[in-house]
ZAMARGU-4260 file (C-alpha; in steps of 0.2 Angstrom, whole numbers, plus 5000, padded with zeros to 4 digits):
<rodrens>
0) 5035/4965/5054 | 5044/4982/5054 | 5035/4997/5042 | 5044/4995/5026 | 5036/5011/5019
5) 5034/5029/5024 | 5018/5034/5019 | 5013/5053/5017 | 5000/5065/5008 | 5003/5080/4997
10) 4991/5091/4987 | 4998/5100/4971 | 4990/5114/4966 | 4973/5117/4975 | 4964/5105/4962
15) 4972/5089/4962 | 4978/5079/4977 | 4993/5064/4976 | 5000/5050/4989 | 5014/5046/4989
20) 5026/5033/4997 | 5045/5034/5001 | 5057/5021/5000 | 5072/5027/5009 | 5088/5021/5016
25) 5078/5018/5033 | 5068/5007/5022 | 5083/4997/5015 | 5087/5007/5001 | 5106/5003/4995
30) 5109/5023/4991 | 5099/5038/4992 | 5100/5044/4975 | 5091/5034/4962 | 5096/5034/4944
35) 5083/5024/4935 | 5068/5012/4939 | 5061/4998/4933 | 5044/4988/4936 | 5047/4972/4927
40) 5032/4959/4919 | 5030/4952/4939 | 5026/4969/4947 | 5043/4968/4957 | 5052/4987/4956
45) 5069/4989/4951 | 5079/5003/4958 | 5095/5008/4953 | 5104/5019/4963 | 5123/5026/4962
50) 5129/5013/4972 | 5119/4997/4971 | 5104/4989/4963 | 5088/4985/4972 | 5074/4973/4970
55) 5057/4977/4979 | 5043/4966/4983 | 5032/4979/4988 | 5036/4970/5004 | 5055/4969/5006
60) 5068/4975/4998 | 5084/4967/4992 | 5101/4975/4988 | 5116/4969/4976 | 5131/4975/4975
65) 5149/4972/4965 | 5160/4958/4973 | 5175/4955/4967 | 5175/4937/4974 | 5159/4932/4966
70) 5159/4933/4946 | 5139/4931/4945 | 5138/4950/4954 | 5133/4964/4945 | 5150/4972/4939
75) 5149/4989/4945 | 5139/4997/4960 | 5134/5013/4949 | 5116/5009/4938 | 5115/5020/4923
80) 5097/5011/4915 | 5087/4998/4917 | 5078/4988/4906 | 5066/4972/4901 | 5064/4965/4885
85) 5049/4956/4876 | 5056/4941/4883 | 5056/4945/4900 | 5076/4947/4901 | 5081/4962/4913
90) 5096/4969/4907 | 5105/4982/4918 | 5119/4994/4915 | 5131/4998/4925 | 5147/5009/4925
95) 5158/4993/4922 | 5148/4984/4910 | 5132/4977/4905 | 5124/4962/4915 | 5109/4951/4912
100) 5098/4944/4926 | 5095/4925/4930 | 5080/4924/4938 | 5080/4906/4940 | 5099/4905/4949
105) 5096/4924/4956 | 5112/4930/4949 | 5120/4940/4937 | 5126/4934/4918 | 5141/4947/4912
110) 5140/4953/4895 | 5158/4952/4887 | 5162/4955/4868 | 5178/4955/4859 | 5183/4946/4877
115) 5178/4963/4885 | 5165/4969/4896 | 5151/4980/4887 | 5150/4997/4892 | 5133/5004/4887
120) 5124/5019/4891 | 5106/5018/4885 | 5095/5007/4876 | 5080/5002/4864 | 5067/4988/4866
125) 5058/4981/4851 | 5047/4965/4845 | 5065/4957/4840 | 5078/4963/4846 | 5088/4976/4860
130) 5098/4990/4855 | 5111/4995/4866 | 5120/5010/4863 | 5138/5018/4870 | 5152/5030/4868
135) 5151/5032/4848 | 5145/5012/4848 | 5130/5002/4845 | 5123/4983/4846 | 5111/4971/4844
140) 5103/4958/4854 | 5093/4947/4845 | 5079/4936/4852 | 5080/4923/4838 | 5101/4920/4842
145) 5102/4924/4861 | 5119/4933/4855 | 5124/4950/4854 | 5132/4958/4837 | 5140/4974/4833
150) 5130/4987/4824 | 5140/5000/4812 | 5141/5017/4818 | 5146/5031/4803 | 5153/5043/4817
155) 5156/5060/4811 | 5172/5068/4815 | 5179/5063/4833 | 5163/5063/4841 | 5164/5050/4854
160) 5152/5057/4867 | 5141/5041/4876 | 5123/5040/4869 | 5116/5042/4886 | 5095/5042/4878
165) 5090/5033/4866 | 5071/5031/4859 | 5064/5025/4844 | 5058/5038/4832 | 5050/5029/4818
170) 5047/5012/4821 | 5045/5010/4800 | 5059/5017/4794 | 5069/5009/4808 | 5075/5027/4815
175) 5082/5029/4830 | 5083/5047/4839 | 5099/5047/4851 | 5105/5061/4862 | 5123/5066/4870
180) 5125/5075/4884 | 5138/5085/4877 | 5134/5085/4857 | 5115/5086/4856 | 5102/5076/4847
185) 5105/5063/4831 | 5096/5052/4821 | 5104/5034/4819 | 5100/5020/4805 | 5103/5003/4811
190) 5102/4995/4796 | 5117/5007/4787 | 5126/5013/4803 | 5121/5031/4798 | 5123/5045/4811
195) 5115/5061/4808 | 5113/5076/4818 | 5097/5083/4820 | 5098/5102/4815 | 5085/5111/4820
200) 5088/5104/4840 | 5100/5112/4850 | 5117/5105/4851 | 5118/5107/4869 | 5119/5098/4885
205) 5103/5087/4884 | 5099/5081/4897 | 5084/5072/4892 | 5071/5067/4879 | 5054/5063/4879
210) 5043/5058/4862 | 5025/5063/4867 | 5010/5053/4861 | 5006/5068/4850 | 5022/5065/4841
215) 5030/5082/4848 | 5048/5079/4854 | 5052/5085/4868 | 5069/5087/4878 | 5076/5097/4892
220) 5094/5108/4890 | 5104/5107/4907 | 5101/5126/4913 | 5089/5132/4900 | 5073/5123/4903
225) 5063/5113/4893 | 5060/5113/4873 | 5046/5106/4861 | 5048/5101/4843 | 5036/5096/4830
230) 5042/5080/4818 | 5045/5093/4806 | 5056/5103/4815 | 5046/5118/4821 | 5049/5125/4839
235) 5033/5123/4848 | 5037/5132/4865 | 5051/5134/4875 | 5048/5134/4895 | 5060/5141/4906
240) 5062/5150/4921 | 5057/5166/4911 | 5040/5160/4909 | 5032/5145/4917 | 5046/5136/4925
245) 5054/5140/4942 | 5069/5132/4940 | 5079/5129/4923 | 5088/5112/4928 | 5076/5099/4921
250) 5085/5080/4922 | 5072/5072/4916 | 5055/5072/4906 | 5042/5057/4905 | 5023/5055/4898
255) 5006/5053/4908 | 4990/5056/4902 | 4994/5065/4889 | 5004/5079/4901 | 5020/5081/4902
260) 5030/5078/4920 | 5046/5087/4924 | 5058/5083/4937 | 5070/5096/4939 | 5085/5098/4952
265) 5079/5109/4965 | 5063/5114/4959 | 5052/5099/4964 | 5042/5091/4948 | 5031/5102/4937
270) 5016/5095/4927 | 5013/5103/4911 | 4999/5103/4901 | 5001/5108/4884 | 4981/5110/4879
275) 4980/5124/4892 | 4997/5129/4892 | 4998/5127/4912 | 5010/5123/4924 | 5006/5113/4942
280) 5020/5110/4953 | 5025/5096/4966 | 5037/5102/4979 | 5045/5101/4997 | 5039/5115/5009
285) 5050/5117/5024 | 5041/5112/5040 | 5027/5104/5030 | 5027/5084/5034 | 5014/5084/5020
290) 5024/5090/5006 | 5037/5081/4995 | 5052/5075/5007 | 5065/5083/4994 | 5068/5095/4977
295) 5079/5087/4969 | 5075/5073/4954 | 5083/5065/4944 | 5073/5052/4934 | 5056/5049/4932
300) 5046/5031/4929 | 5028/5029/4924 | 5024/5010/4928 | 5009/4998/4920 | 4998/5005/4934
305) 4999/5021/4926 | 5007/5025/4945 | 5022/5040/4943 | 5039/5037/4952 | 5052/5051/4955
310) 5070/5044/4959 | 5075/5058/4969 | 5094/5065/4975 | 5098/5059/4990 | 5080/5058/4995
315) 5077/5038/4987 | 5062/5034/4978 | 5046/5042/4977 | 5030/5034/4971 | 5015/5046/4967
320) 4997/5041/4961 | 4983/5055/4960 | 4967/5055/4972 | 4952/5064/4974 | 4951/5063/4993
325) 4962/5073/5006 | 4964/5076/5024 | 4967/5093/5032 | 4977/5091/5046 | 4984/5105/5059
330) 4999/5116/5057 | 5006/5129/5067 | 4995/5143/5070 | 4995/5157/5056 | 5000/5144/5043
335) 4992/5145/5027 | 4992/5125/5024 | 4979/5118/5036 | 4968/5120/5050 | 4974/5128/5066
340) 4967/5112/5074 | 4964/5097/5065 | 4946/5092/5074 | 4932/5103/5065 | 4916/5107/5073
345) 4906/5118/5063 | 4906/5120/5044 | 4899/5134/5034 | 4902/5140/5016 | 4895/5160/5013
350) 4889/5169/4997 | 4906/5171/4991 | 4909/5151/4992 | 4924/5155/5006 | 4922/5141/5019
355) 4922/5143/5037 | 4929/5131/5050 | 4923/5132/5068 | 4939/5120/5077 | 4937/5110/5092
360) 4947/5124/5103 | 4956/5135/5091 | 4945/5145/5086 | 4938/5150/5066 | 4947/5146/5050
365) 4945/5152/5034 | 4948/5141/5019 | 4947/5147/4999 | 4946/5133/4990 | 4950/5142/4975
370) 4968/5145/4981 | 4969/5131/4993 | 4974/5144/5007 | 4969/5142/5024 | 4968/5159/5037
375) 4969/5158/5056 | 4961/5171/5067 | 4971/5174/5084 | 4956/5182/5092 | 4946/5166/5092
380) 4960/5154/5097 | 4955/5144/5114 | 4936/5144/5107 | 4926/5130/5103 | 4916/5134/5089
385) 4901/5121/5087 | 4890/5133/5073 | 4892/5144/5061 | 4878/5155/5051 | 4880/5172/5040
390) 4876/5187/5048 | 4873/5198/5034 | 4886/5200/5021 | 4903/5205/5032 | 4899/5195/5048
395) 4895/5178/5053 | 4886/5172/5069 | 4895/5160/5079 | 4889/5146/5093 | 4905/5145/5106
400) 4902/5130/5116 | 4899/5134/5135 | 4902/5154/5131 | 4887/5160/5120 | 4886/5168/5103
405) 4898/5181/5096 | 4898/5191/5078 | 4913/5189/5070 | 4920/5203/5059 | 4926/5192/5042
410) 4940/5206/5036 | 4947/5211/5053 | 4943/5195/5063 | 4936/5203/5080 | 4924/5197/5090
415) 4908/5204/5098 | 4897/5196/5111 | 4881/5195/5105 | 4866/5192/5119 | 4850/5185/5113
420) 4843/5180/5133 | 4843/5188/5151 | 4859/5179/5161 | 4849/5167/5169 | 4841/5160/5151
425) 4859/5162/5143 | 4865/5151/5158 | 4854/5136/5153 | 4853/5138/5135 | 4873/5140/5133
430) 4883/5133/5149 | 4873/5117/5152 | 4884/5108/5142 | 4877/5107/5126 | 4882/5112/5109
435) 4870/5123/5103 | 4869/5124/5085 | 4863/5138/5072 | 4850/5139/5057 | 4845/5155/5048
440) 4825/5153/5042 | 4826/5171/5033 | 4839/5186/5033 | 4832/5192/5052 | 4827/5175/5061
445) 4839/5159/5067 | 4836/5144/5076 | 4845/5138/5090 | 4842/5120/5094 | 4848/5118/5113
450) 4839/5110/5127 | 4825/5115/5118 | 4822/5123/5101 | 4822/5144/5100 | 4818/5156/5086
455) 4829/5172/5088 | 4821/5190/5080 | 4834/5201/5075 | 4825/5218/5073 | 4816/5214/5088
460) 4828/5205/5100 | 4816/5193/5104 | 4819/5175/5108 | 4804/5162/5107 | 4805/5147/5113
465) 4796/5132/5099 | 4781/5123/5107 | 4780/5104/5107 | 4766/5096/5100 | 4765/5082/5111
470) 4773/5077/5128 | 4791/5067/5127 | 4801/5074/5114 | 4818/5072/5115 | 4826/5090/5111
475) 4841/5087/5117 | 4858/5087/5106 | 4847/5091/5090 | 4855/5094/5074 | 4846/5098/5057
480) 4844/5087/5044 | 4837/5097/5031 | 4825/5107/5029 | 4814/5119/5015 | 4803/5136/5017
485) 4788/5126/5027 | 4797/5113/5039 | 4816/5111/5045 | 4818/5092/5049 | 4829/5087/5065
490) 4837/5072/5073 | 4840/5067/5093 | 4849/5051/5097 | 4830/5043/5098 | 4819/5052/5085
495) 4816/5062/5069 | 4808/5078/5071 | 4798/5092/5061 | 4799/5109/5064 | 4782/5119/5057
500) 4788/5136/5051 | 4772/5143/5051 | 4764/5137/5068 | 4782/5138/5077 | 4778/5121/5082
505) 4788/5103/5085 | 4782/5087/5082 | 4790/5069/5082 | 4786/5059/5064 | 4798/5044/5067
510) 4803/5035/5082 | 4812/5020/5078 | 4813/5004/5087 | 4825/5001/5101 | 4833/4987/5090
515) 4839/5001/5079 | 4850/5009/5093 | 4855/5027/5094 | 4855/5037/5080 | 4870/5045/5077
520) 4866/5053/5057 | 4851/5057/5047 | 4850/5064/5028 | 4836/5063/5017 | 4838/5059/4996
525) 4827/5065/4982 | 4813/5054/4984 | 4809/5061/5002 | 4814/5043/5010 | 4827/5047/5025
530) 4843/5037/5028 | 4848/5033/5047 | 4864/5029/5052 | 4864/5022/5072 | 4873/5011/5081
535) 4870/4994/5076 | 4870/5000/5056 | 4863/5010/5041 | 4844/5009/5037 | 4833/5019/5025
540) 4815/5024/5032 | 4801/5030/5019 | 4789/5041/5028 | 4774/5037/5016 | 4774/5018/5018
545) 4782/5021/5036 | 4794/5004/5032 | 4810/5003/5038 | 4823/4993/5026 | 4841/4989/5034
550) 4855/4991/5021 | 4869/4984/5029 | 4873/4981/5050 | 4891/4975/5053 | 4899/4986/5042
555) 4890/5003/5045 | 4889/5000/5064 | 4892/5016/5072 | 4888/5029/5058 | 4890/5045/5063
560) 4890/5056/5047 | 4880/5054/5032 | 4875/5064/5017 | 4874/5062/4998 | 4885/5072/4985
565) 4878/5079/4968 | 4878/5060/4959 | 4867/5051/4972 | 4880/5042/4981 | 4880/5042/5000
570) 4896/5045/5011 | 4897/5036/5027 | 4908/5040/5040 | 4908/5028/5056 | 4918/5025/5070
575) 4934/5020/5060 | 4931/5022/5043 | 4923/5030/5027 | 4913/5024/5015 | 4904/5028/4998
580) 4887/5018/4993 | 4879/5019/4978 | 4859/5015/4981 | 4856/5011/4963 | 4868/4999/4962
585) 4870/4995/4981 | 4889/4995/4977 | 4899/4999/4993 | 4918/5008/4990 | 4929/5007/5005
590) 4942/5022/5007 | 4959/5019/5015 | 4977/5029/5016 | 4981/5027/4997 | 4965/5038/4993
595) 4971/5053/5005 | 4961/5047/5019 | 4967/5041/5034 | 4963/5031/5050 | 4949/5044/5056
600) 4932/5044/5069 | 4919/5054/5061 | 4911/5068/5070 | 4892/5067/5073 | 4891/5081/5060
605) 4881/5082/5043 | 4895/5084/5028 | 4896/5102/5021 | 4892/5099/5003 | 4896/5114/4993
610) 4891/5124/4977 | 4903/5117/4969 | 4900/5099/4972 | 4915/5096/4983 | 4912/5088/5000
615) 4917/5091/5017 | 4918/5077/5030 | 4924/5083/5051 | 4932/5071/5060 | 4944/5068/5076
620) 4960/5066/5065 | 4956/5078/5052 | 4945/5086/5039 | 4942/5075/5024 | 4939/5086/5008
625) 4931/5075/4995 | 4931/5081/4975 | 4915/5080/4966 | 4922/5070/4951 | 4927/5055/4960
630) 4927/5041/4951 | 4922/5025/4956 | 4929/5012/4944 | 4923/4993/4943 | 4931/4985/4958
635) 4941/4970/4948 | 4950/4957/4957 | 4968/4959/4959 | 4980/4950/4949 | 4990/4938/4964
640) 5005/4928/4957 | 5019/4917/4967 | 5033/4927/4967 | 5045/4916/4975 | 5047/4899/4986
645) 5058/4895/5000 | 5063/4880/5005 | 5077/4875/5018 | 5082/4892/5016 | 5087/4890/4998
650) 5076/4901/4984 | 5068/4889/4973 | 5054/4900/4967 | 5060/4901/4948 | 5058/4880/4947
655) 5043/4880/4955 | 5035/4895/4944 | 5043/4885/4930 | 5034/4870/4937 | 5013/4877/4934
660) 5017/4881/4954 | 5019/4863/4959 | 5032/4859/4971 | 5038/4844/4979 | 5047/4841/4997
665) 5054/4827/5008 | 5044/4823/5022 | 5059/4829/5034 | 5061/4846/5028 | 5063/4860/5039
670) 5057/4878/5032 | 5045/4882/5021 | 5040/4901/5015 | 5028/4905/5000 | 5029/4925/4993
675) 5019/4934/4982 | 5014/4947/4973 | 5000/4956/4968 | 4995/4969/4953 | 4982/4980/4955
680) 4980/5000/4948 | 4982/5006/4967 | 4998/4997/4972 | 5000/5008/4985 | 4981/5001/4994
685) 4984/4992/5010 | 4978/4973/5009 | 4973/4957/5018 | 4974/4941/5013 | 4967/4924/5016
690) 4977/4910/5013 | 4967/4893/5012 | 4976/4877/5015 | 4967/4862/5007 | 4973/4846/5012
695) 4968/4831/5024 | 4964/4846/5035 | 4958/4862/5028 | 4963/4878/5036 | 4962/4896/5033
700) 4975/4909/5037 | 4972/4928/5039 | 4986/4941/5038 | 4991/4956/5030 | 5008/4951/5025
705) 5012/4944/5006 | 5022/4929/5015 | 5014/4914/5022 | 5026/4898/5032 | 5024/4881/5031
710) 5032/4874/5047 | 5027/4856/5047 | 5014/4847/5034 | 5013/4829/5034 | 5016/4817/5021
715) 5001/4821/5007 | 4996/4833/4992 | 4992/4851/4999 | 4983/4865/4988 | 4986/4884/4992
720) 4974/4896/4986 | 4973/4915/4991 | 4963/4928/4991 | 4966/4948/4993 | 4955/4961/5002
725) 4946/4973/4988 | 4941/4992/4989 | 4922/4988/4993 | 4927/4979/5008 | 4924/4962/4998
730) 4936/4948/4995 | 4943/4944/4978 | 4939/4925/4969 | 4953/4915/4978 | 4965/4909/4966
735) 4979/4893/4968 | 4996/4898/4972 | 5004/4883/4976 | 5001/4864/4975 | 5013/4853/4988
740) 5016/4834/4987 | 5025/4831/5004 | 5034/4814/4999 | 5035/4802/5012 | 5053/4792/5019
745) 5059/4779/5006 | 5054/4765/5018 | 5036/4770/5017 | 5034/4772/4998 | 5026/4761/4986
750) 5040/4755/4978 | 5048/4747/4993 | 5032/4740/4999 | 5031/4731/4983 | 5048/4723/4984
755) 5047/4720/5001 | 5029/4709/4997 | 5042/4703/4982 | 5053/4696/4997 | 5039/4689/5008
760) 5031/4680/4992 | 5048/4671/4987 | 5053/4667/5007 | 5052/4651/5012 | 5051/4657/5035
765) 5033/4662/5036 | 5037/4664/5055 | 5052/4675/5054 | 5040/4685/5041 | 5026/4687/5055
770) 5039/4693/5068 | 5045/4705/5056 | 5028/4710/5050 | 5023/4714/5069 | 5037/4724/5072
775) 5036/4733/5057 | 5017/4737/5063 | 5022/4741/5080 | 5036/4754/5073 | 5023/4763/5059
780) 5012/4765/5073 | 5025/4772/5082 | 5032/4783/5071 | 5014/4787/5063 | 5009/4792/5083
785) 5024/4803/5084 | 5022/4813/5066 | 5003/4815/5071 | 5009/4824/5087 | 5021/4832/5077
790) 5011/4838/5063 | 4997/4844/5076 | 5012/4854/5087 | 5017/4861/5071 | 5000/4865/5063
795) 4996/4874/5079 | 5011/4885/5074 | 5005/4886/5057 | 4987/4895/5063 | 4994/4904/5079
800) 5009/4911/5076 | 5014/4930/5072 | 5023/4936/5058 | 5036/4938/5072 | 5036/4922/5079
805) 5036/4914/5062 | 5053/4923/5060 | 5059/4919/5076 | 5056/4900/5073 | 5062/4901/5055
810) 5077/4909/5060 | 5080/4895/5075 | 5076/4880/5063 | 5088/4885/5050 | 5102/4887/5065
815) 5101/4871/5072 | 5099/4861/5054 | 5114/4870/5049 | 5126/4866/5064 | 5119/4847/5067
820) 5136/4841/5068 | 5144/4855/5076 | 5150/4847/5090 | 5149/4865/5100 | 5128/4864/5096
825) 5122/4866/5114 | 5109/4878/5123 | 5124/4890/5125 | 5128/4890/5107 | 5110/4891/5101
830) 5106/4908/5113 | 5124/4916/5108 | 5119/4914/5090 | 5101/4922/5091 | 5109/4933/5103
835) 5097/4929/5117 | 5101/4925/5136 | 5098/4906/5139 | 5084/4911/5152 | 5074/4921/5138
840) 5078/4908/5125 | 5071/4894/5134 | 5058/4906/5140 | 5052/4911/5122 | 5052/4894/5114
845) 5042/4885/5130 | 5030/4898/5127 | 5028/4895/5108 | 5030/4875/5107 | 5029/4870/5124
850) 5045/4862/5125 | 5064/4865/5131 | 5077/4870/5119 | 5089/4856/5122 | 5072/4843/5117
855) 5070/4853/5103 | 5087/4851/5097 | 5086/4833/5101 | 5070/4832/5089 | 5081/4839/5076
860) 5096/4827/5077 | 5084/4812/5080 | 5074/4816/5064 | 5094/4815/5056 | 5097/4799/5063
865) 5081/4792/5057 | 5086/4796/5038 | 5106/4791/5043 | 5100/4774/5051 | 5092/4770/5032
870) 5109/4769/5026 | 5114/4751/5033 | 5132/4757/5028 | 5135/4768/5043 | 5138/4761/5059
875) 5129/4765/5076 | 5143/4775/5081 | 5144/4785/5065 | 5126/4788/5064 | 5126/4796/5081
880) 5141/4805/5078 | 5134/4813/5061 | 5118/4815/5071 | 5127/4827/5082 | 5129/4815/5097
885) 5146/4813/5105 | 5141/4798/5114 | 5134/4785/5106 | 5125/4778/5123 | 5117/4796/5126
890) 5112/4794/5107 | 5103/4775/5110 | 5095/4781/5127 | 5088/4798/5119 | 5083/4788/5102
895) 5074/4775/5113 | 5064/4789/5124 | 5056/4796/5110 | 5055/4781/5097 | 5052/4768/5109
900) 5065/4756/5102 | 5086/4759/5101 | 5095/4763/5086 | 5100/4743/5082 | 5080/4737/5083
905) 5074/4751/5071 | 5087/4749/5058 | 5083/4729/5060 | 5065/4734/5057 | 5069/4742/5040
</rodrens>
């Protein structure tokens, strides 16, 4: 399955993270400039461009264009607006007229008034009607009568400008606020047609209008920024390049969560907080792949799930979702937007709340959380900094892998080697292939954790080895877990150790059983218990009772990083994922790309919890920033519904949905596909689906696709259920998607056998009846065995075919079905149509179905022949020709090989 959407992550200002996905030309969008967007009641996203209309079901795009030979196509390719009324009708305004979408037939109904196309530019939807506005004209579509009527418009003077924007200004008084690009703002009264210019708003080039929830009126004027007025007509503010904005060309305004979003032509997107009178911006930065792809936007749209969509100028559609996590990767050296190298091996927060990150080979990085700016230090490049502590107010002490300790000047970036032992002892400590970690005991002393534990006294210049109270202590790979004034707790791969500050001694206080595996991470909670992540899972150890409790094994196997935030939530980094666990609720949350977290392998490092409550976790593929206020909402089940059904290559979804998702199909169908759509707040989250096929045999199929194909179902009743993966890793409650009835051929129906019974009872020749009955039984058994084998073979497809192989088989089936009577239908014809060589086609089908292409074509022809033989008005020669055989003798030979009887004998047995 090809990747439809390009995903990326960006951060605007330094406190708000946004995850976005872009739908562009390479994903199938008809044109790169998006004029309007709509999410309908099913969750389908409609995208209007300068050239064509697009329907995006969150997995694939279907484009619609004007076709001069098709009266049911859209009348024009320039899409002006999209709206859905209270009866779920979708209206599309184009440059050549208005149309309504017919879901059942997947076609467009052109709206004609007085024999001419209805040209309108904007609309207002109410509970009873839809109002449309053109160039000095107005129309009403009433749900009750399902008809369009003209409304009076008392136009002053010769004003004929198009009403490009419309919104309900006062619903009780039925006053509509209209905007003209060239002639300012107007009040319109549909009851009497009165049109009155709004006196307190500028009569300039209006590009957009927004009625805020506060009651204020926001409007943008081309090249003059944004104005805000109270309902009484008082100007509240004017935002422009002279104060808060950097770009005066604002083309659209939308409100989201009490803030105003401004789409600009060339300046990106601004977000204005009226309460704080502050602006944040989302912009494209050249060379930064994590920024917006473009800076010019023509429209904004906030969907039902509170996601903001931005229609760009020459950049497609961009969906945005606020996140609370962000992954910092590497950027070109000396850039300020990220790390000098993506893998962080040491983290430290100094007394000024500046963060320092040691990288795996590219030195030390400085990060200011208040500005979001990184700084790289060239003198430290090519050094792997594994640990960082302070060394006075102006310096840091760095532990560099396989080299030793260095004093680092925070202002100048200069390094100075710092010697703590003689050359032989330094070689054993620093050059034995071990990472040497540091932790400060007080302002004059610090610990080193290497092949043993050492305490270094700075004023005295003395290094002292810490005494081990017992034999067998594993002192390599030590890392600090926690500590206080009296003790420091350490972990090795196999033990938890206690370092006594008073006696300068080391002892083991927990030796986990071998069944727990090696320890990768340890952190304490507020009760004094230790949470331990190992190669086998997550556990909690209570030193007071010496009891070990297993939290979860399968999901958290390979835990490498653990840390509690200020809210008491445990953050868990494993070899392939990031989780949060709430101990009191025993609730787990899984984080993925749409949360700002990419596939990552977390290092054996404890997270850095800053004084502000933010957390940083180091991974092989980047540094993950976690905001202190990450919300954990209730993980409700996503809403899953049937979107479409394809039967033998034809869409029948509207009819099936109208029939309560029930479908009856003939036994000899060739292809059946069902497509679903999922509604949830996080529409950008990657999901897995489980499809349950319940009938004579129950099957479960797990896949990432929102579509499932049924290549062959035997006669009977089937119920298709589906569930979806949730953020906490669980599965939603299965919902019934589709009920399928596969009907038998007419000669196997109840009515046929009832009629046969009456004939038999009325007959007088018992012997003749016995012979017929015997032959029927033999034939029924033969066909039943054939159908059983066909069902087993095709059920094997259902379970084992990959999505790409499913598409291949569906295309092959449709090709053969359409060309059964084509005299050119042979192996070479099929190979040519499938764009494959004969050998490739033969090998592909042999691999998938263990059948040659010639035999596979004959199976289709035989199924058609069986159907045609039921019509006794056709001769055997005619059946042979209609089934695609040029010679009757060959047809009879193949038929007998497959069914055990000749066509004539088969017809006699009917």
